[in-house]
N, C-alpha and C positions, 0 to 999 in steps of 0.2 A: 504493500499499500504506499503510495507516494503522496505527500502533501501538496496541495495546490500553491501556486506562488503567492507570496506575500501573506500566508496564512499563518505564519508563526508568530503569534502575539507575545511580546516579550515585556516584562516589567523589571525595572531595576530598583532595589531597595538597599540603600547605603546611606549612613548619616555624614559621609565625607563627600563634599562637593566634587573635589578632583578625582575621586575614586569613580563618581557617577559619570563625570565628563570622559574619563578614560575609556571606561566601559563602552559609554555611548559611541565613542569615536571607533572603537574596535568592532563593535557590532553593526556600525554603519556599512562595514565592508563586507558583512556577511549577507549571503543571498537569501531573499525570501524572509527577511527578518523585519517585523514591524515593532517598534518601541511604542508601546501604548501608553506609557506612563512612567513616573519616577517617584520615589518616596524617600525622605530623609529620616524616617524613624520606623520602628516596628509597628506602632499603632496606626500610622498612616499607611503602611505597607498592607496591613491587614484590612483596611478599608478599601484600598484600591483593588485588591484581589477580589473582594467580594463584589465590587462594582464593575470591574473591567473583564473578569474571568479570563486572565492571561493563560497561555499555553506554557511559558517557562517563566520562572522568576529567578533572577539573580540576586542573592541574599546575603547581606552582611550578617555577621553573628552578634557582635557587641554594638548595640544600639540604644538610643534613649527609648524609655517607656516601656518597650518590649525588646527582648532579644530575638535574634533570628529564630532560635529553637522555641521560644515561648510563642512566637507568631505562628509557626507551623502546627503547634499543638492545638491552637484554636480554631484550626480549619478542618471541617469534617473530611475523613480520609477520602470519601468519594468525590469530593469537590476540590481536592488538592491539585494545584498545578504541578509541573515537574520543577523541582528545586535544583539550583547549582549554587552551591555556598561559595562565597567569595570573601576571604579573610586574610588577615596577617598572622593568624595563630594556628599552627599546625596541630596543636594539641586537641583540637575539637574534632578531628577527623573521624574518630570512632563513633561519635554520637551523630555525626552527619550520615553515616552509613546507616545507623540504626533507624534514622527516620526516612530511609530509602531516597536520600538525594542521589541524584544521577552523577554528580561529580562535585569535587572539592577543589577550588582553585586557591592557591596561596599566593598572596601578593608579594612581590610583583609577578605578573605573568605577561606573556607575549600573545600576539595574534595567533601563532601557530598552536599554543596550549588552548587558547579559547576555542579555535576550530575544532580541536578533539572534544571538547565539552559539548559544542553544539551538535557534533555528529551523534554522540551518545544521547543527547536529548531528543533529536529527532528519530533515532531508533526507538526510543521509548515511546514517543508520540504515536509512531506508526503501529504500535501494538495496542494502542487504546480504541476501545469502542467509541464511535462518534457520537453516540447518544448519552451513554452512561458516564463517558469520560475515563473509565477504567479498563483494564485488560479483561476481554470477556472470558479468558480462561482463569481468571481469578489471581493473576499475578501480581496484584497490588498488595498481596500478602508477602511478608518477609520470605525470601529464598535463602537467606543465609544470616547468621548473626555475626557483626563485626565486634570482636572482643579484644581489648587493649591489654597486652602483657608487657613484661619488663623489657623484652626484646623486640617489641614491635606490635603488630596487629594480626590476629588470627582470625581467619574467616571459616566459620562453622557451618556448613550446608544443614538446613533443616532436616533433610533426610538422615542425618547422622545422629540427630539428637534422640536419646532414649526418654529422659525426664529432665524437668527443670524444678529446682527447689529453692524457695525463698529463704534468704538469710539476712534478717534485718534490711539494710538499704541495699543489698546486693541479691544476686541470684546465682546459683551454682547450676551450670549447664552440663549434664552428664552425657557423654557419648560412651561408645563400647570400650574404648581404651583409655579415656581420662576425663577429668572434670575441669571446666573452665569457669572462673569468677568474673562476673560482669557487674558493673554499678548501675543497676537499673532496677525496677520493681517487677514482680511477676505479673501484675495487672497490666503493666505497659506491653509485656511481651504477649500476653494472653490476647490483647486488643489487635496486635499486629500478626499473630500467627493463624494460618487458615484453620478455622474450626472443623473442617472436613479431615485435618490431619491430627489436630491437638485437642485434648480435653482436660479440663480441670477435674481433679479427683479429691482435692483437699484444699483447704485454704492457702496452703502454701506449697502445693505440688501440682504441676502441669505435666502430662504425659503425652507422647506421640502414640497415637492409636495403633499403628502398625508394629509397635515395640511390645504390645501386650501378648503374653503368652497364655495366661490363664489366672484363675482367682482362687482364693482360698478363704472361706468365711472365718471371722473372728468373733469376739463378744460384742454385744450391743449394737449389732448391724453393721459393723465395720467388716471391711475385707482386705486380705493382703493381695496386692496386684504383683504377679510375676512377670518379669520383663524376660525378653530374648536373651540377655546376657546373664541371667540368673539372680538379677538384683530384685529386691522386693520393696514395695512402697506401699502405704495405707490409702485405701479408699475410704473417706469418711462417709458415714450414713447421711450427712447433709448433701453430699454431692452424688449419692448413689443413683438416684432416679436419672438425673441428667446424664450420668456415666452410661447407664445401661441403653438410654434413648441414643445417644451419640455412637455407642458402639454398634448398634443394630443398623445404622445407616452406611 
């Protein structure tokens, strides 16, 4: 699917005037790009996204009133444009991947690097349903988790996850061969993982349905859920009905 000329509606959100000017100049050399607006704060950017419905938003992170991440969180998933983060701070890269940004540009960048970002964004746009604005195959759900570790970033495909367990402000993501610790909440992950693949079985446990091997009854209506690697986790009675409903689909 190819996009018609001049159909790529683009919004720039950055509190630095020179950064907006530089990006506007570079985008002016890109084919079929229409800059529909600019915003100097997160609050203004949020308002323009709702009014203008851009296809792509170039978004700074540290801004007055609302940060870039706070702005993204206030937009319903099905109404979100494609985001390309533009920032001088490389340490936010992991979180950018967590919100499914198509790219992460660290200032300063050049026109060649911007062109790569635009190619990625256009590919993502071409996958979206023209009516709903999301991938008809459900690919707006997370396909991988980006987890920051001491020596860099690890990408964990969702197909490798067995279960996820909450631990205060962190989650522990278990795969067959190891556990990864990520700084986010289990609720935020549940909201971004495909419910056809994942189900909540406890207030602090989320499992991948394909990793379930069997059940063993316990006391007071609880069950032990046995996973394909031999691990056992608890199915709380409060989540039992939803679990059985989800597992039957």
